N, C-alpha and C positions, 0 to 999 in steps of 0.2 A: 335678389337682395330685398331683404324684407324691406316696408314701404318707410317705416320709423325710419331704421336704421339708415335707409338713401339719405333722407332728408337730416338727420342729425349731422350725418359727413358736409352736406350740402350746406351745412351753415357753419361747422365747424372750417371747411376750407373755404370761407365765402373773402373775396376781391372784389377789390373796388372801392365801391362805395360803404360796404363793409367790411372794410379790412383794418377799420379800429376792434371790432367783434373780435378779429382771428389775432390781433394784437393780444387781446388779454383772454383770450382762451390758451394762447402759446404761454404767457405770464403764469397762469393758474396750471397748467402741465409741469413748465417747472420750478416752480413752487412746491410743488406734490413729488418732483424728483429729487429734490436737495433733503428735502422734510424726512423723505424714506431713507433716502443715503446715508444721512446725521444719524436713524435712529440704526439702521444696521451696521454702521462704525463705530458708534458706541454699544452696542452690544456685543461685539466682536472684542473691543479695548476689554468690558470688564470681563466677558465670558472667557478669554487669551489669560488674562491677568492672572485671576481667580484660577483657571486649571493648568498654568506653570506653577504657580506658589503651592498647589497641591501635589503634584507630579513630584517636585523638589523635596518637600517635605516627608513624602510618601518615600522617597529615593533614600532618604537621607535616615528615615525613623522606620520603626514596625511597626506595624498595625494596631498591635495591641501590646501593653505590659502586664503582665501577670507579676503581681508579688502577695507576699502574707502578712495580714496584718500580727501576726506575731513575735515577728520577725524574719530574718533573711531565709534563702533558700539552700540549705545545706547539697544535697544531692540533686543539683541542676539537672544530670545527665536523665535522672529516672521521670521529675517532672517534665525535662523538655519531652520524654518521649511518652508522657501521658496527655500533655497537651496535645501532639501533635495529632490526636485521635479524635478530636473536636472536628465537626465537619467544616471545611472551607480550608482546615490548618492545611500550609503548605513547606511553612518552615519555623523552625523553633529556634533559640539561642540564647545563651545565659548575658549579662551583663553588668557588670559592678559600676558604680560611678562615685568620683572625688575630685576635689580641685587639687593645684598646685601652682608650682612658680615655675616657667621656665626659661632658662636663660645660654645663652650665646654668647661668648663674648663680653661686649659690654651691653647689649639687647635683653633685656627682660619682656617676659609677655605671662597673664595669669592664663591657665588653661583650664579646661575640663576633662579628667582624663576618663577614658573610656575603659574598661577591661572589658575583652570581648575573647572567644570562641574562636581564632584563625578559621578552624574548618568547619563550625557551624555560622559563623556570621554572615558569610554571601547569599546563605539562603532566607535573611530576615531585612537584608539594606545592601543598596547598591555600591557599598563600600569597593568592594574588589575591584570591580567595574570602572569605577570614579577614579582608581590610583592611575597620575600621571607621566611616575616615575617611579624605577627601585622595584621592590620585591613585599609581596603581601606575604607569602610566602618566611618572609624573615621575621616576623613577629614569633613564630613557633620554635624554629629554628637560625634562632641570635650565632653570628657567626662571631668567632673568638671570645665565647662569652658573654659577651655583651648584648644585654637585652636591648630591641629594637622598638623601635617610637616611629607610627606615623601623622604627619602633622599635614592640617591642611596649605593651599597652597597661599593664601594670606598671611597665615601664621609662619610661614618657610621664610618668607621672606620678608616682614619685621623681625626675623631673627637672623636673616640673611645666611641661611644655611639650606644645606641642597643634601639629597641622598648621598650617607658615606660619611658624614659632618657628625660631631658630637656635639650634645645639648647636656644641659644640667635639672634634675627635676626637685625640687622643693615640696614635701607636702606638711602638712598639718603632723601628723607623726613620727616626728624623730629621736632622737635614740639619748634615752636615760645616764646623763651626766651627773660631775658631783655638784654640777652647778645648779641642776634640775634638767627641764627636758630640751633638749636642743635639736634645730632644725638640721638634718644630715642629706647634702646633695647627692642627689644617683646617678650616673651616669649612664649615657644612652647613646645610642645608635641611632641615626636617622635611617631607619627601612626603607623608606616610600613619602609620598607627598601627593595627595587626594585633593580633588576639587569634586564637591558636591553641588556645588550651583547653589547653594546658600550660605552668605556669608559669615551669618550665623556661625554655621559647623566649620567654614574653610579659617574662619579667623581665632576661635578660641578652640576646639576640640583637637586631644592628639587619643589616639590608640595605643593599647599594649597589650599583650598577651593575658588571660585572665590571672594565671598563677602570678605574672609579675605585678599587676596590680591589686593580687591579695597580698602580697609580702609588704607593698606600698601602702598600702591601708589598714595593713595590721587586722584582716579580718580572713575568714575561715570558711565564707558562703557568698553566694551572691544576691546582689539585691533584688534583679528580679528576671525574669526570662520572658524574651520578644517573640510574638508570634508573626508571620506574614499568612495573609489570605491570599486566596483566588480570584475575592469578591473583596473588594473594599468597602465597598455599602453593606457587608452582611458583619460588617467589625462592630454598630453598637449592639447588634441582636446576640453574637456570641462572646460579646463583653459581659452582658445582662445573663446569658448562659453557665459560665464557668462558675460564680458562687456557690448557684444554684445545684450547681451539679458534683462539684468538688468539695463540699464545705464553704461555711461563713468566713472564713477566716484568708481564703481565696480574696483578692482585691484586685480588679480587673480595669482599667482605662482606656479607651479606644482612642485612635488619630482626632475622630471629630470632636471628642469630650475635649484633650489638650488643645485643639486648636481651635474651638468654638467662639471666640473672641473674636477673632479672623475671619472665619470664614462667613460667620454671622455680620460682618460690619463690611464686607464684603458685599455679600447677596443685596444686602440694603442699599449701600451705595451703588449698586445695577441696578435695582430698582426706582431709585428716584433720578439717575439720570437718562433711564429708557424715560417716564415720566415726563421730566422737563422739555427734554429736547422730541419727546413725542406729541409736545404743544408747538412745533414747525409745522407737523402735517398736519393740526385742526386750524394752525394760520392759512395754509395752503386749502384746505377745506372751502375755507371762508370765499378765497379768492373765488373758487366753483362758484361759489350762491353768487355774489359779487358780476362775476360774466352771464350766466344764466339770466340772471334781472335785467341786465343790459339787453342780451339780446332777446328775451319774450318784449321790451318796449322798442327794440328795433325791428320785430317781426310781428306789430300786432298784427299790421295789415296782413300779411301773409296768414298767417292764424287764424284770423276770421275768415278770411277768403275758405281756404281749407277746412275749416267745422261749414260755412255756407256748401260746401262743396259735399258733404256727408260725413266729413271725418268724426269720429267720436272722440269723444274728451277722454276716452283710456288713450289711443291713438295718439291725443297732443301731448300728453303725460309724459309717453311713451319717448317722442320722441327728442324730450329735452332732456327724461332721464338718460336715457343712452346717451346724449351728448356729453354729460357729465360724467357718464359712467368710462365712456373713451379716455376723456382728460386723466379720470385715475388711475387707468388700468395701465396706460401710456407714462404717466410720470412713475406709478408704481415698477412697473417692468423696469424703466431708463435706471430709476433710482436704486433697484436692487441690486441690479447687474453691474450697476455701477460700485456700488459700496460694497458687493462680492469681490469684485477686481483690485478695489483700492486697500481691502484689509489685505488681501494676500500679498499684494507687494511690499505694504509698510511690514507686514511679516517675514516676507521670503528676504527679505534685502537689509532688514532689521533698522529702518528711517530712522525710529525713535530712540535715541539713548537713554538711561538712566543710573541715577546713582545707586550704586549695589550696598552700597552703608545705608540707604534709605527703602530701598524698595526690594531688596532681598533680588532683584534680576537688573540681568546688564543693558536690555534694551524691553521697549512695549511689545507684547505679542497680541498679534489678533489670531482671535479665530470664530468664527461665523460657525453655529450648531445649524445645523437643518430645521431645527421644532421654532427656535428664535424668529431662523430668515423667513419661514412661511407664516409666521402669527404674524411679524411686521408686514408680510403684503397682504396677507386678510384682512389687516387690521386696517390698512391705509385705503385697500377698496371701502371696505365695510362706510369706513367715516367720508368717503369720497360719493358713497348714492346716499348715504341720509340726506348730505350737504346738498342732493340734487331735490328732493321730496319738495320742497319752500316753492319753488322758484316753477316747478313743472305744473305744481296742484295751481300757481297763479296763472300759467298759462292756460289751462285747460277750462280754467274759469271764467276766461275774458270771454266777452257779451259780444258777438261778432256786429252787431246795429251799433252798439258805443263806437266799435273800432272802428268802421265803414263811413261813420255818419260827417265827416269832414273830407272825405275823397276824394 
C-alpha cells in the first residue's frame, strides 16, 4: 500500500482521542452520498417524464405531417407512395380532420374527428395496438351498413357507451332546408375503444374511416399525409428536405416542431432542477473542506514529525488529497447506487401517482440514462477533489519548527 494512502486511511479511521475527526469525516461522506443521490433521482424524474411524454405523443401522432399550401391532397395514395421513397420513411397514411358534437342518450361531448385509412393508419401510429376492445377492421367493413367509430377510453366513459352501442354525431356541415342550413345527426356504431395513454387523445378524439369523414365534412380530398420514420431524430431534416425535393407547395411539420414548447420547457426544467440540487453536492464538498482543515489542525504535530523525518511537501499534500478523495469516492459511489436503486423501485411500482388530466401520465416515471449517471458521478468526484486542494496545500506549508515549539 502506498505510504500516502496508508496514512490517509489511518486518519480517516481514527479512534479514541481523534474520534471527533472520524465523525466529521463520516458526516462529510453522508453529505456527498445524499447530494449525489438527490441529483441522480432528480435527473431520473425529468428524463423519465420527458421520455414518457415523447413516446406517448409519438405513439399517438405521426412523425411528420405533409400538406399542400394550395389546398388539400386529392390523390393521397400517389402522394403517399411518392413520400414513402424518402430516406428513413417506413410508413405513410392520409388523414382528414374535423370537429363535431358526439351524443349518446343525454350525454354530449365535443370531439375531434379524424378520418383515417384503416389499412394504412397502423403504419404511422399505434392506434391499432392501443385498441382495448372491439375491432379495428370494423371501420373499413361496418356491420349492418352503419359506419363504425373508434372512441377513446375517457370519451367512452364520459358518454357511457361500450362496443356495439350507437352514438350520434353532429357536424357544422348540415343539410340545406327551407329554414336554412341545419345540423343533421348521423348515427354511428362504436366499433372499438382505444387507450393511447394521452388524456388529450383518449378524451377528445374519435376515428372514422376516410370515406365516411369525407362525406361528414363534404370534402373530396384529405388534409395531409402522415409519415413515420425509423429514426425520430431525423424528422427535422426530412421535413426540411420535402419542400426542396418536391416543390414549395409542400409544407411539412415534424413532431419536434409541433411540440417544441413542451419539450423546451421540460429540458429547461431538467437543467434548472439539476443545478439547484447540484448545490447540495457543493455544500457536501464544503464539509470535506471543514473536516480536512480540522484534521490539519489536529494533526499538526504528526505532520511536523513526518516532515522532519524526510517526508516531502508533495507527500503531505497527497495524504490529505487522498483522504478527501476517499470521502468523495465512497460518498459518490454509495449515493449513485442508492439513487439508481430508488429510481428503479419508484418506476417499477409506480409509487408516485399523478393526475392524468394535468400531466398526461398516471404516474411519475423514473429513468436513469447512462450518460447522465456517469456525468453526475464524475462531477461529484471532481467537486470533492477541488475541495481538498486548499486544506492539503495548507498542510504542506506547515512549518515543523513552529508546530513542535511547544511540544
